[in-house]
Each structure stands twice: as C-alpha cells, then as structure tokens.
mmJSON file of the N, C-alpha and C atoms, coordinates in Angstrom:
{"data_MODEL":{"atom_site":{
"group_PDB":["ATOM","ATOM","ATOM","ATOM","ATOM","ATOM","ATOM","ATOM","ATOM","ATOM","ATOM","ATOM","ATOM","ATOM","ATOM","ATOM","ATOM","ATOM","ATOM","ATOM","ATOM","ATOM","ATOM","ATOM","ATOM","ATOM","ATOM","ATOM","ATOM","ATOM","ATOM","ATOM","ATOM","ATOM","ATOM","ATOM","ATOM","ATOM","ATOM","ATOM","ATOM","ATOM","ATOM","ATOM","ATOM","ATOM","ATOM","ATOM","ATOM","ATOM","ATOM","ATOM","ATOM","ATOM","ATOM","ATOM","ATOM","ATOM","ATOM","ATOM","ATOM","ATOM","ATOM","ATOM","ATOM","ATOM","ATOM","ATOM","ATOM","ATOM","ATOM","ATOM","ATOM","ATOM","ATOM","ATOM","ATOM","ATOM","ATOM","ATOM","ATOM","ATOM","ATOM","ATOM","ATOM","ATOM","ATOM","ATOM","ATOM","ATOM","ATOM","ATOM","ATOM","ATOM","ATOM","ATOM","ATOM","ATOM","ATOM","ATOM","ATOM","ATOM","ATOM","ATOM","ATOM","ATOM","ATOM","ATOM","ATOM","ATOM","ATOM","ATOM","ATOM","ATOM","ATOM","ATOM","ATOM","ATOM","ATOM","ATOM","ATOM","ATOM","ATOM","ATOM","ATOM","ATOM","ATOM","ATOM","ATOM","ATOM","ATOM","ATOM","ATOM","ATOM","ATOM","ATOM","ATOM","ATOM","ATOM","ATOM","ATOM","ATOM","ATOM","ATOM","ATOM","ATOM","ATOM","ATOM","ATOM","ATOM","ATOM","ATOM","ATOM","ATOM","ATOM","ATOM","ATOM","ATOM","ATOM","ATOM","ATOM","ATOM","ATOM","ATOM","ATOM","ATOM","ATOM","ATOM","ATOM","ATOM","ATOM","ATOM","ATOM","ATOM","ATOM","ATOM","ATOM","ATOM","ATOM","ATOM","ATOM","ATOM","ATOM","ATOM","ATOM","ATOM","ATOM","ATOM","ATOM","ATOM","ATOM","ATOM","ATOM","ATOM","ATOM","ATOM","ATOM","ATOM","ATOM","ATOM","ATOM","ATOM","ATOM","ATOM","ATOM","ATOM","ATOM","ATOM","ATOM","ATOM","ATOM","ATOM","ATOM","ATOM","ATOM","ATOM","ATOM","ATOM","ATOM","ATOM","ATOM","ATOM","ATOM","ATOM","ATOM","ATOM","ATOM","ATOM","ATOM","ATOM","ATOM","ATOM","ATOM","ATOM","ATOM","ATOM","ATOM","ATOM","ATOM","ATOM"],
"id":[1,2,3,4,5,6,7,8,9,10,11,12,13,14,15,16,17,18,19,20,21,22,23,24,25,26,27,28,29,30,31,32,33,34,35,36,37,38,39,40,41,42,43,44,45,46,47,48,49,50,51,52,53,54,55,56,57,58,59,60,61,62,63,64,65,66,67,68,69,70,71,72,73,74,75,76,77,78,79,80,81,82,83,84,85,86,87,88,89,90,91,92,93,94,95,96,97,98,99,100,101,102,103,104,105,106,107,108,109,110,111,112,113,114,115,116,117,118,119,120,121,122,123,124,125,126,127,128,129,130,131,132,133,134,135,136,137,138,139,140,141,142,143,144,145,146,147,148,149,150,151,152,153,154,155,156,157,158,159,160,161,162,163,164,165,166,167,168,169,170,171,172,173,174,175,176,177,178,179,180,181,182,183,184,185,186,187,188,189,190,191,192,193,194,195,196,197,198,199,200,201,202,203,204,205,206,207,208,209,210,211,212,213,214,215,216,217,218,219,220,221,222,223,224,225,226,227,228,229,230,231,232,233,234,235,236,237,238,239,240],
"type_symbol":["N","C","C","N","C","C","N","C","C","N","C","C","N","C","C","N","C","C","N","C","C","N","C","C","N","C","C","N","C","C","N","C","C","N","C","C","N","C","C","N","C","C","N","C","C","N","C","C","N","C","C","N","C","C","N","C","C","N","C","C","N","C","C","N","C","C","N","C","C","N","C","C","N","C","C","N","C","C","N","C","C","N","C","C","N","C","C","N","C","C","N","C","C","N","C","C","N","C","C","N","C","C","N","C","C","N","C","C","N","C","C","N","C","C","N","C","C","N","C","C","N","C","C","N","C","C","N","C","C","N","C","C","N","C","C","N","C","C","N","C","C","N","C","C","N","C","C","N","C","C","N","C","C","N","C","C","N","C","C","N","C","C","N","C","C","N","C","C","N","C","C","N","C","C","N","C","C","N","C","C","N","C","C","N","C","C","N","C","C","N","C","C","N","C","C","N","C","C","N","C","C","N","C","C","N","C","C","N","C","C","N","C","C","N","C","C","N","C","C","N","C","C","N","C","C","N","C","C","N","C","C","N","C","C","N","C","C","N","C","C"],
"label_atom_id":["N","CA","C","N","CA","C","N","CA","C","N","CA","C","N","CA","C","N","CA","C","N","CA","C","N","CA","C","N","CA","C","N","CA","C","N","CA","C","N","CA","C","N","CA","C","N","CA","C","N","CA","C","N","CA","C","N","CA","C","N","CA","C","N","CA","C","N","CA","C","N","CA","C","N","CA","C","N","CA","C","N","CA","C","N","CA","C","N","CA","C","N","CA","C","N","CA","C","N","CA","C","N","CA","C","N","CA","C","N","CA","C","N","CA","C","N","CA","C","N","CA","C","N","CA","C","N","CA","C","N","CA","C","N","CA","C","N","CA","C","N","CA","C","N","CA","C","N","CA","C","N","CA","C","N","CA","C","N","CA","C","N","CA","C","N","CA","C","N","CA","C","N","CA","C","N","CA","C","N","CA","C","N","CA","C","N","CA","C","N","CA","C","N","CA","C","N","CA","C","N","CA","C","N","CA","C","N","CA","C","N","CA","C","N","CA","C","N","CA","C","N","CA","C","N","CA","C","N","CA","C","N","CA","C","N","CA","C","N","CA","C","N","CA","C","N","CA","C","N","CA","C","N","CA","C","N","CA","C","N","CA","C","N","CA","C","N","CA","C","N","CA","C","N","CA","C","N","CA","C"],
"label_alt_id":[null,null,null,null,null,null,null,null,null,null,null,null,null,null,null,null,null,null,null,null,null,null,null,null,null,null,null,null,null,null,null,null,null,null,null,null,null,null,null,null,null,null,null,null,null,null,null,null,null,null,null,null,null,null,null,null,null,null,null,null,null,null,null,null,null,null,null,null,null,null,null,null,null,null,null,null,null,null,null,null,null,null,null,null,null,null,null,null,null,null,null,null,null,null,null,null,null,null,null,null,null,null,null,null,null,null,null,null,null,null,null,null,null,null,null,null,null,null,null,null,null,null,null,null,null,null,null,null,null,null,null,null,null,null,null,null,null,null,null,null,null,null,null,null,null,null,null,null,null,null,null,null,null,null,null,null,null,null,null,null,null,null,null,null,null,null,null,null,null,null,null,null,null,null,null,null,null,null,null,null,null,null,null,null,null,null,null,null,null,null,null,null,null,null,null,null,null,null,null,null,null,null,null,null,null,null,null,null,null,null,null,null,null,null,null,null,null,null,null,null,null,null,null,null,null,null,null,null,null,null,null,null,null,null,null,null,null,null,null,null],
"label_comp_id":["MET","MET","MET","ALA","ALA","ALA","ASP","ASP","ASP","ASN","ASN","ASN","SER","SER","SER","VAL","VAL","VAL","TYR","TYR","TYR","VAL","VAL","VAL","ALA","ALA","ALA","PRO","PRO","PRO","VAL","VAL","VAL","PHE","PHE","PHE","ILE","ILE","ILE","TYR","TYR","TYR","ASP","ASP","ASP","ASN","ASN","ASN","PRO","PRO","PRO","THR","THR","THR","THR","THR","THR","TRP","TRP","TRP","ALA","ALA","ALA","ILE","ILE","ILE","ARG","ARG","ARG","GLY","GLY","GLY","ARG","ARG","ARG","MET","MET","MET","ARG","ARG","ARG","GLY","GLY","GLY","PHE","PHE","PHE","TYR","TYR","TYR","HIS","HIS","HIS","VAL","VAL","VAL","CYS","CYS","CYS","HIS","HIS","HIS","SER","SER","SER","ALA","ALA","ALA","SER","SER","SER","SER","SER","SER","PHE","PHE","PHE","GLN","GLN","GLN","GLY","GLY","GLY","GLY","GLY","GLY","ARG","ARG","ARG","MET","MET","MET","THR","THR","THR","PHE","PHE","PHE","SER","SER","SER","GLY","GLY","GLY","ALA","ALA","ALA","GLY","GLY","GLY","ASP","ASP","ASP","TYR","TYR","TYR","ALA","ALA","ALA","GLY","GLY","GLY","LYS","LYS","LYS","THR","THR","THR","PHE","PHE","PHE","MET","MET","MET","ILE","ILE","ILE","LEU","LEU","LEU","SER","SER","SER","PRO","PRO","PRO","GLY","GLY","GLY","GLN","GLN","GLN","ASN","ASN","ASN","GLY","GLY","GLY","GLY","GLY","GLY","ALA","ALA","ALA","TYR","TYR","TYR","CYS","CYS","CYS","ILE","ILE","ILE","GLU","GLU","GLU","THR","THR","THR","SER","SER","SER","ASN","ASN","ASN","THR","THR","THR","VAL","VAL","VAL","GLU","GLU","GLU","THR","THR","THR","ASN","ASN","ASN"],
"label_asym_id":["A","A","A","A","A","A","A","A","A","A","A","A","A","A","A","A","A","A","A","A","A","A","A","A","A","A","A","A","A","A","A","A","A","A","A","A","A","A","A","A","A","A","A","A","A","A","A","A","A","A","A","A","A","A","A","A","A","A","A","A","A","A","A","A","A","A","A","A","A","A","A","A","A","A","A","A","A","A","A","A","A","A","A","A","A","A","A","A","A","A","A","A","A","A","A","A","A","A","A","A","A","A","A","A","A","A","A","A","A","A","A","A","A","A","A","A","A","A","A","A","A","A","A","A","A","A","A","A","A","A","A","A","A","A","A","A","A","A","A","A","A","A","A","A","A","A","A","A","A","A","A","A","A","A","A","A","A","A","A","A","A","A","A","A","A","A","A","A","A","A","A","A","A","A","A","A","A","A","A","A","A","A","A","A","A","A","A","A","A","A","A","A","A","A","A","A","A","A","A","A","A","A","A","A","A","A","A","A","A","A","A","A","A","A","A","A","A","A","A","A","A","A","A","A","A","A","A","A","A","A","A","A","A","A","A","A","A","A","A","A"],
"label_entity_id":["1","1","1","1","1","1","1","1","1","1","1","1","1","1","1","1","1","1","1","1","1","1","1","1","1","1","1","1","1","1","1","1","1","1","1","1","1","1","1","1","1","1","1","1","1","1","1","1","1","1","1","1","1","1","1","1","1","1","1","1","1","1","1","1","1","1","1","1","1","1","1","1","1","1","1","1","1","1","1","1","1","1","1","1","1","1","1","1","1","1","1","1","1","1","1","1","1","1","1","1","1","1","1","1","1","1","1","1","1","1","1","1","1","1","1","1","1","1","1","1","1","1","1","1","1","1","1","1","1","1","1","1","1","1","1","1","1","1","1","1","1","1","1","1","1","1","1","1","1","1","1","1","1","1","1","1","1","1","1","1","1","1","1","1","1","1","1","1","1","1","1","1","1","1","1","1","1","1","1","1","1","1","1","1","1","1","1","1","1","1","1","1","1","1","1","1","1","1","1","1","1","1","1","1","1","1","1","1","1","1","1","1","1","1","1","1","1","1","1","1","1","1","1","1","1","1","1","1","1","1","1","1","1","1","1","1","1","1","1","1"],
"label_seq_id":[1,1,1,2,2,2,3,3,3,4,4,4,5,5,5,6,6,6,7,7,7,8,8,8,9,9,9,10,10,10,11,11,11,12,12,12,13,13,13,14,14,14,15,15,15,16,16,16,17,17,17,18,18,18,19,19,19,20,20,20,21,21,21,22,22,22,23,23,23,24,24,24,25,25,25,26,26,26,27,27,27,28,28,28,29,29,29,30,30,30,31,31,31,32,32,32,33,33,33,34,34,34,35,35,35,36,36,36,37,37,37,38,38,38,39,39,39,40,40,40,41,41,41,42,42,42,43,43,43,44,44,44,45,45,45,46,46,46,47,47,47,48,48,48,49,49,49,50,50,50,51,51,51,52,52,52,53,53,53,54,54,54,55,55,55,56,56,56,57,57,57,58,58,58,59,59,59,60,60,60,61,61,61,62,62,62,63,63,63,64,64,64,65,65,65,66,66,66,67,67,67,68,68,68,69,69,69,70,70,70,71,71,71,72,72,72,73,73,73,74,74,74,75,75,75,76,76,76,77,77,77,78,78,78,79,79,79,80,80,80],
"pdbx_PDB_ins_code":[null,null,null,null,null,null,null,null,null,null,null,null,null,null,null,null,null,null,null,null,null,null,null,null,null,null,null,null,null,null,null,null,null,null,null,null,null,null,null,null,null,null,null,null,null,null,null,null,null,null,null,null,null,null,null,null,null,null,null,null,null,null,null,null,null,null,null,null,null,null,null,null,null,null,null,null,null,null,null,null,null,null,null,null,null,null,null,null,null,null,null,null,null,null,null,null,null,null,null,null,null,null,null,null,null,null,null,null,null,null,null,null,null,null,null,null,null,null,null,null,null,null,null,null,null,null,null,null,null,null,null,null,null,null,null,null,null,null,null,null,null,null,null,null,null,null,null,null,null,null,null,null,null,null,null,null,null,null,null,null,null,null,null,null,null,null,null,null,null,null,null,null,null,null,null,null,null,null,null,null,null,null,null,null,null,null,null,null,null,null,null,null,null,null,null,null,null,null,null,null,null,null,null,null,null,null,null,null,null,null,null,null,null,null,null,null,null,null,null,null,null,null,null,null,null,null,null,null,null,null,null,null,null,null,null,null,null,null,null,null],
"Cartn_x":[173.542,172.359,171.43,171.982,171.174,170.194,170.539,169.631,168.825,168.806,168.044,168.533,169.8,170.403,171.417,171.672,172.726,173.82,175.014,176.126,176.971,177.227,178.056,179.086,180.146,181.197,181.708,182.075,182.588,183.89,184.131,185.351,186.369,187.496,188.57,189.673,190.338,191.458,192.735,193.697,194.965,196.083,197.102,198.205,199.242,199.819,200.949,200.808,200.955,200.799,201.753,202.868,203.8,203.42,202.775,202.402,200.921,200.089,198.639,198.022,198.469,197.895,196.582,195.516,194.208,194.215,193.904,193.862,192.45,191.456,190.088,189.107,187.876,186.801,185.98,185.531,184.692,183.254,182.783,181.46,180.374,179.433,178.311,178.595,179.793,180.176,180.587,180.05,180.264,180.672,181.487,181.797,180.559,180.299,179.247,179.928,179.533,180.204,179.532,179.134,178.506,179.046,178.883,179.316,178.392,178.942,178.171,176.989,177.08,175.973,174.728,174.882,173.732,172.808,173.286,172.537,172.295,172.155,171.895,170.562,170.498,169.268,169.403,170.567,170.786,170.758,169.564,169.489,168.686,169.091,168.364,168.444,167.344,167.347,166.938,167.471,167.127,167.385,166.78,166.958,167.951,168.725,169.722,169.133,169.892,169.52,170.762,170.588,171.729,172.442,173.75,174.529,174.069,173.386,172.941,171.442,170.809,169.375,169.096,168.032,167.67,168.312,169.15,169.817,169.185,169.199,168.745,169.902,169.938,171.051,170.539,171.396,171.124,172.352,172.141,173.221,173.085,174.16,174.208,175.117,174.594,175.373,175.482,176.647,176.772,176.755,176.978,176.991,177.273,177.226,177.383,178.734,179.801,181.138,181.748,180.945,181.478,181.531,181.206,181.181,179.872,179.794,178.595,179.026,178.279,178.578,177.415,177.69,176.641,176.785,175.728,175.712,174.615,174.917,173.887,173.033,171.723,170.811,169.994,170.134,169.374,170.015,169.283,169.815,170.709,171.17,172.073,173.53,173.813,175.201,176.01,177.166,178.023,178.529,178.618,179.154,180.256,180.937,181.988,181.392],
"Cartn_y":[59.219,59.257,60.365,61.502,62.599,63.099,62.947,63.377,62.206,61.09,59.895,59.285,59.452,58.888,57.827,56.925,55.926,56.285,56.492,56.866,55.634,55.448,54.342,54.89,54.132,54.514,53.26,53.356,52.183,51.673,50.387,49.759,49.695,50.367,50.359,49.404,48.801,47.89,48.619,48.656,49.344,48.336,48.758,47.881,47.746,48.829,48.797,49.965,49.723,50.821,51.992,51.782,52.888,53.749,53.174,53.944,54.296,53.537,53.734,53.822,52.959,52.903,52.135,52.734,52.068,50.986,49.76,48.628,48.352,48.716,48.459,48.745,48.324,48.557,47.283,46.981,45.795,46.18,45.708,46.073,45.484,46.334,45.885,45.769,46.143,46.04,47.425,47.869,49.229,49.274,50.299,50.59,51.193,50.837,51.484,52.54,53.782,54.884,55.215,54.177,54.313,53.2,53.338,52.268,51.06,49.887,48.652,48.604,49.285,49.259,49.97,50.742,51.412,50.426,49.221,48.255,46.955,46.994,45.775,45.193,43.903,43.254,42.475,42.499,41.631,42.314,42.563,43.07,44.362,45.175,46.417,46.689,46.991,47.332,48.792,49.419,50.814,51.122,52.2,52.672,53.822,53.904,54.948,56.272,57.334,58.675,59.356,60.434,61.16,60.31,60.102,59.287,57.841,57.397,56.007,55.851,56.853,56.789,55.62,54.886,53.732,52.439,52.495,51.305,50.923,49.643,49.177,48.451,48.531,48.003,47.197,46.306,45.563,45.662,46.022,46.043,44.801,44.034,42.833,43.111,42.897,43.102,41.763,41.108,39.77,39.737,40.844,40.841,42.217,42.354,43.664,44.294,43.514,44.047,43.522,42.895,42.271,43.159,44.451,45.324,45.179,45.814,45.733,45.735,45.034,44.93,45.495,46.213,46.769,46.177,45.521,44.844,45.474,45.771,46.264,45.091,45.233,44.139,44.422,45.594,45.932,45.297,45.322,44.756,45.737,46.775,47.752,47.506,46.387,46.068,45.912,46.545,46.458,45.03,44.604,43.285,43.438,42.361,42.405,42.51],
"Cartn_z":[121.533,120.718,121.192,121.522,122.016,120.959,119.694,118.628,118.056,118.777,118.396,117.083,116.793,115.586,115.965,115.037,115.202,114.208,114.696,113.838,113.51,112.221,111.751,110.769,110.556,109.619,108.93,107.65,106.938,107.555,107.417,107.937,106.798,106.97,105.977,106.414,105.447,105.687,105.277,106.204,105.95,105.741,104.995,104.624,105.726,106.159,107.072,108.046,109.328,110.293,110.086,109.406,109.21,108.01,107.006,105.814,105.789,106.495,106.537,105.141,104.243,102.901,102.949,102.447,102.435,101.366,101.772,100.852,100.35,101.114,100.696,101.812,101.577,102.535,102.632,103.839,104.046,103.689,102.541,102.062,102.958,103.347,104.153,105.637,106.078,107.485,107.964,109.096,109.557,111.021,111.356,112.75,113.39,114.619,115.395,116.255,116.1,116.792,118.125,118.841,120.154,121.04,122.321,123.221,123.059,123.302,123.147,124.093,125.22,126.182,125.639,124.569,123.955,123.257,122.995,122.198,122.932,124.221,124.965,124.525,124.471,124.083,122.788,122.191,121.037,119.699,119.126,117.755,117.691,116.758,116.508,115.018,114.384,112.962,112.806,111.754,111.485,110.026,109.558,108.185,108.19,107.118,107.009,106.569,106.77,106.328,105.785,105.094,104.537,103.493,103.667,102.723,102.69,103.719,103.815,103.56,102.969,102.667,101.724,101.977,101.16,101.614,102.626,103.147,104.49,104.797,106.101,106.775,108.094,108.867,110.05,110.518,111.744,112.626,113.871,114.843,115.703,115.771,116.594,117.772,118.942,120.161,120.877,120.795,121.374,122.898,123.532,124.99,125.535,126.825,127.446,127.134,127.142,126.891,125.603,124.751,123.547,122.332,122.463,121.304,120.562,119.416,118.593,117.137,116.301,114.875,114.09,113.03,112.185,110.79,110.342,109.049,108.196,106.951,106.036,105.589,105.705,105.358,104.11,103.528,102.324,101.091,99.987,98.744,98.005,98.682,98.081,98.432,99.095,99.451,98.165,98.128,96.94,96.744,95.503,95.173,94.141,93.855,92.824,91.463],
"occupancy":[1.0,1.0,1.0,1.0,1.0,1.0,1.0,1.0,1.0,1.0,1.0,1.0,1.0,1.0,1.0,1.0,1.0,1.0,1.0,1.0,1.0,1.0,1.0,1.0,1.0,1.0,1.0,1.0,1.0,1.0,1.0,1.0,1.0,1.0,1.0,1.0,1.0,1.0,1.0,1.0,1.0,1.0,1.0,1.0,1.0,1.0,1.0,1.0,1.0,1.0,1.0,1.0,1.0,1.0,1.0,1.0,1.0,1.0,1.0,1.0,1.0,1.0,1.0,1.0,1.0,1.0,1.0,1.0,1.0,1.0,1.0,1.0,1.0,1.0,1.0,1.0,1.0,1.0,1.0,1.0,1.0,1.0,1.0,1.0,1.0,1.0,1.0,1.0,1.0,1.0,1.0,1.0,1.0,1.0,1.0,1.0,1.0,1.0,1.0,1.0,1.0,1.0,1.0,1.0,1.0,1.0,1.0,1.0,1.0,1.0,1.0,1.0,1.0,1.0,1.0,1.0,1.0,1.0,1.0,1.0,1.0,1.0,1.0,1.0,1.0,1.0,1.0,1.0,1.0,1.0,1.0,1.0,1.0,1.0,1.0,1.0,1.0,1.0,1.0,1.0,1.0,1.0,1.0,1.0,1.0,1.0,1.0,1.0,1.0,1.0,1.0,1.0,1.0,1.0,1.0,1.0,1.0,1.0,1.0,1.0,1.0,1.0,1.0,1.0,1.0,1.0,1.0,1.0,1.0,1.0,1.0,1.0,1.0,1.0,1.0,1.0,1.0,1.0,1.0,1.0,1.0,1.0,1.0,1.0,1.0,1.0,1.0,1.0,1.0,1.0,1.0,1.0,1.0,1.0,1.0,1.0,1.0,1.0,1.0,1.0,1.0,1.0,1.0,1.0,1.0,1.0,1.0,1.0,1.0,1.0,1.0,1.0,1.0,1.0,1.0,1.0,1.0,1.0,1.0,1.0,1.0,1.0,1.0,1.0,1.0,1.0,1.0,1.0,1.0,1.0,1.0,1.0,1.0,1.0,1.0,1.0,1.0,1.0,1.0,1.0],
"B_iso_or_equiv":[0.0,0.0,0.0,0.0,0.0,0.0,0.0,0.0,0.0,0.0,0.0,0.0,0.0,0.0,0.0,0.0,0.0,0.0,0.0,0.0,0.0,0.0,0.0,0.0,0.0,0.0,0.0,0.0,0.0,0.0,0.0,0.0,0.0,0.0,0.0,0.0,0.0,0.0,0.0,0.0,0.0,0.0,0.0,0.0,0.0,0.0,0.0,0.0,0.0,0.0,0.0,0.0,0.0,0.0,0.0,0.0,0.0,0.0,0.0,0.0,0.0,0.0,0.0,0.0,0.0,0.0,0.0,0.0,0.0,0.0,0.0,0.0,0.0,0.0,0.0,0.0,0.0,0.0,0.0,0.0,0.0,0.0,0.0,0.0,0.0,0.0,0.0,0.0,0.0,0.0,0.0,0.0,0.0,0.0,0.0,0.0,0.0,0.0,0.0,0.0,0.0,0.0,0.0,0.0,0.0,0.0,0.0,0.0,0.0,0.0,0.0,0.0,0.0,0.0,0.0,0.0,0.0,0.0,0.0,0.0,0.0,0.0,0.0,0.0,0.0,0.0,0.0,0.0,0.0,0.0,0.0,0.0,0.0,0.0,0.0,0.0,0.0,0.0,0.0,0.0,0.0,0.0,0.0,0.0,0.0,0.0,0.0,0.0,0.0,0.0,0.0,0.0,0.0,0.0,0.0,0.0,0.0,0.0,0.0,0.0,0.0,0.0,0.0,0.0,0.0,0.0,0.0,0.0,0.0,0.0,0.0,0.0,0.0,0.0,0.0,0.0,0.0,0.0,0.0,0.0,0.0,0.0,0.0,0.0,0.0,0.0,0.0,0.0,0.0,0.0,0.0,0.0,0.0,0.0,0.0,0.0,0.0,0.0,0.0,0.0,0.0,0.0,0.0,0.0,0.0,0.0,0.0,0.0,0.0,0.0,0.0,0.0,0.0,0.0,0.0,0.0,0.0,0.0,0.0,0.0,0.0,0.0,0.0,0.0,0.0,0.0,0.0,0.0,0.0,0.0,0.0,0.0,0.0,0.0,0.0,0.0,0.0,0.0,0.0,0.0],
"pdbx_formal_charge":[null,null,null,null,null,null,null,null,null,null,null,null,null,null,null,null,null,null,null,null,null,null,null,null,null,null,null,null,null,null,null,null,null,null,null,null,null,null,null,null,null,null,null,null,null,null,null,null,null,null,null,null,null,null,null,null,null,null,null,null,null,null,null,null,null,null,null,null,null,null,null,null,null,null,null,null,null,null,null,null,null,null,null,null,null,null,null,null,null,null,null,null,null,null,null,null,null,null,null,null,null,null,null,null,null,null,null,null,null,null,null,null,null,null,null,null,null,null,null,null,null,null,null,null,null,null,null,null,null,null,null,null,null,null,null,null,null,null,null,null,null,null,null,null,null,null,null,null,null,null,null,null,null,null,null,null,null,null,null,null,null,null,null,null,null,null,null,null,null,null,null,null,null,null,null,null,null,null,null,null,null,null,null,null,null,null,null,null,null,null,null,null,null,null,null,null,null,null,null,null,null,null,null,null,null,null,null,null,null,null,null,null,null,null,null,null,null,null,null,null,null,null,null,null,null,null,null,null,null,null,null,null,null,null,null,null,null,null,null,null],
"auth_seq_id":[1,1,1,2,2,2,3,3,3,4,4,4,5,5,5,6,6,6,7,7,7,8,8,8,9,9,9,10,10,10,11,11,11,12,12,12,13,13,13,14,14,14,15,15,15,16,16,16,17,17,17,18,18,18,19,19,19,20,20,20,21,21,21,22,22,22,23,23,23,24,24,24,25,25,25,26,26,26,27,27,27,28,28,28,29,29,29,30,30,30,31,31,31,32,32,32,33,33,33,34,34,34,35,35,35,36,36,36,37,37,37,38,38,38,39,39,39,40,40,40,41,41,41,42,42,42,43,43,43,44,44,44,45,45,45,46,46,46,47,47,47,48,48,48,49,49,49,50,50,50,51,51,51,52,52,52,53,53,53,54,54,54,55,55,55,56,56,56,57,57,57,58,58,58,59,59,59,60,60,60,61,61,61,62,62,62,63,63,63,64,64,64,65,65,65,66,66,66,67,67,67,68,68,68,69,69,69,70,70,70,71,71,71,72,72,72,73,73,73,74,74,74,75,75,75,76,76,76,77,77,77,78,78,78,79,79,79,80,80,80],
"auth_comp_id":["MET","MET","MET","ALA","ALA","ALA","ASP","ASP","ASP","ASN","ASN","ASN","SER","SER","SER","VAL","VAL","VAL","TYR","TYR","TYR","VAL","VAL","VAL","ALA","ALA","ALA","PRO","PRO","PRO","VAL","VAL","VAL","PHE","PHE","PHE","ILE","ILE","ILE","TYR","TYR","TYR","ASP","ASP","ASP","ASN","ASN","ASN","PRO","PRO","PRO","THR","THR","THR","THR","THR","THR","TRP","TRP","TRP","ALA","ALA","ALA","ILE","ILE","ILE","ARG","ARG","ARG","GLY","GLY","GLY","ARG","ARG","ARG","MET","MET","MET","ARG","ARG","ARG","GLY","GLY","GLY","PHE","PHE","PHE","TYR","TYR","TYR","HIS","HIS","HIS","VAL","VAL","VAL","CYS","CYS","CYS","HIS","HIS","HIS","SER","SER","SER","ALA","ALA","ALA","SER","SER","SER","SER","SER","SER","PHE","PHE","PHE","GLN","GLN","GLN","GLY","GLY","GLY","GLY","GLY","GLY","ARG","ARG","ARG","MET","MET","MET","THR","THR","THR","PHE","PHE","PHE","SER","SER","SER","GLY","GLY","GLY","ALA","ALA","ALA","GLY","GLY","GLY","ASP","ASP","ASP","TYR","TYR","TYR","ALA","ALA","ALA","GLY","GLY","GLY","LYS","LYS","LYS","THR","THR","THR","PHE","PHE","PHE","MET","MET","MET","ILE","ILE","ILE","LEU","LEU","LEU","SER","SER","SER","PRO","PRO","PRO","GLY","GLY","GLY","GLN","GLN","GLN","ASN","ASN","ASN","GLY","GLY","GLY","GLY","GLY","GLY","ALA","ALA","ALA","TYR","TYR","TYR","CYS","CYS","CYS","ILE","ILE","ILE","GLU","GLU","GLU","THR","THR","THR","SER","SER","SER","ASN","ASN","ASN","THR","THR","THR","VAL","VAL","VAL","GLU","GLU","GLU","THR","THR","THR","ASN","ASN","ASN"],
"auth_asym_id":["A","A","A","A","A","A","A","A","A","A","A","A","A","A","A","A","A","A","A","A","A","A","A","A","A","A","A","A","A","A","A","A","A","A","A","A","A","A","A","A","A","A","A","A","A","A","A","A","A","A","A","A","A","A","A","A","A","A","A","A","A","A","A","A","A","A","A","A","A","A","A","A","A","A","A","A","A","A","A","A","A","A","A","A","A","A","A","A","A","A","A","A","A","A","A","A","A","A","A","A","A","A","A","A","A","A","A","A","A","A","A","A","A","A","A","A","A","A","A","A","A","A","A","A","A","A","A","A","A","A","A","A","A","A","A","A","A","A","A","A","A","A","A","A","A","A","A","A","A","A","A","A","A","A","A","A","A","A","A","A","A","A","A","A","A","A","A","A","A","A","A","A","A","A","A","A","A","A","A","A","A","A","A","A","A","A","A","A","A","A","A","A","A","A","A","A","A","A","A","A","A","A","A","A","A","A","A","A","A","A","A","A","A","A","A","A","A","A","A","A","A","A","A","A","A","A","A","A","A","A","A","A","A","A","A","A","A","A","A","A"],
"auth_atom_id":["N","CA","C","N","CA","C","N","CA","C","N","CA","C","N","CA","C","N","CA","C","N","CA","C","N","CA","C","N","CA","C","N","CA","C","N","CA","C","N","CA","C","N","CA","C","N","CA","C","N","CA","C","N","CA","C","N","CA","C","N","CA","C","N","CA","C","N","CA","C","N","CA","C","N","CA","C","N","CA","C","N","CA","C","N","CA","C","N","CA","C","N","CA","C","N","CA","C","N","CA","C","N","CA","C","N","CA","C","N","CA","C","N","CA","C","N","CA","C","N","CA","C","N","CA","C","N","CA","C","N","CA","C","N","CA","C","N","CA","C","N","CA","C","N","CA","C","N","CA","C","N","CA","C","N","CA","C","N","CA","C","N","CA","C","N","CA","C","N","CA","C","N","CA","C","N","CA","C","N","CA","C","N","CA","C","N","CA","C","N","CA","C","N","CA","C","N","CA","C","N","CA","C","N","CA","C","N","CA","C","N","CA","C","N","CA","C","N","CA","C","N","CA","C","N","CA","C","N","CA","C","N","CA","C","N","CA","C","N","CA","C","N","CA","C","N","CA","C","N","CA","C","N","CA","C","N","CA","C","N","CA","C","N","CA","C","N","CA","C","N","CA","C","N","CA","C","N","CA","C"],
"pdbx_PDB_model_num":[1,1,1,1,1,1,1,1,1,1,1,1,1,1,1,1,1,1,1,1,1,1,1,1,1,1,1,1,1,1,1,1,1,1,1,1,1,1,1,1,1,1,1,1,1,1,1,1,1,1,1,1,1,1,1,1,1,1,1,1,1,1,1,1,1,1,1,1,1,1,1,1,1,1,1,1,1,1,1,1,1,1,1,1,1,1,1,1,1,1,1,1,1,1,1,1,1,1,1,1,1,1,1,1,1,1,1,1,1,1,1,1,1,1,1,1,1,1,1,1,1,1,1,1,1,1,1,1,1,1,1,1,1,1,1,1,1,1,1,1,1,1,1,1,1,1,1,1,1,1,1,1,1,1,1,1,1,1,1,1,1,1,1,1,1,1,1,1,1,1,1,1,1,1,1,1,1,1,1,1,1,1,1,1,1,1,1,1,1,1,1,1,1,1,1,1,1,1,1,1,1,1,1,1,1,1,1,1,1,1,1,1,1,1,1,1,1,1,1,1,1,1,1,1,1,1,1,1,1,1,1,1,1,1,1,1,1,1,1,1]
}}}
C-alpha cells in the first residue's frame, strides 16, 4: 500500500484445472491483493476508485494468519 490504495480483484470460478474455463464470478466478493497482516484489527471500510468508483467495500480480517475477505457493501452489487 505504498500509494495508500487498497487493491482488490473479482473472484472468478473455474470449471476444470486442465481447461481453465471460466464458469462465473462471485458477485460482491473480491480478492484482497495484500497480505492479511495489512488489515489487523478486524474491519476496514473504504470507497472504490477507478473501475470501482461509486462502490463501498468492507475488508474482514478474521485473524493474523486467517487471510482477509473483501465484500462489497454498496447497493451496486449485481443481482440476478
């Protein structure tokens, strides 16, 4: 986070490791592209920029070595 930004990426679901066919995307759930230790303390909320402008997110960190989860909390989450 040298530029004071939080980097996230959408979570894609793949079919088979040999073909790597994309089956879909988990709407509202994002990869956190930082180490889990960057988010110690439980929860962090932030607003998106660029492609994610107008969206708000929450990062949940269950523990020091438990990874981190990024959930979109704005009303712009895609639905069926």
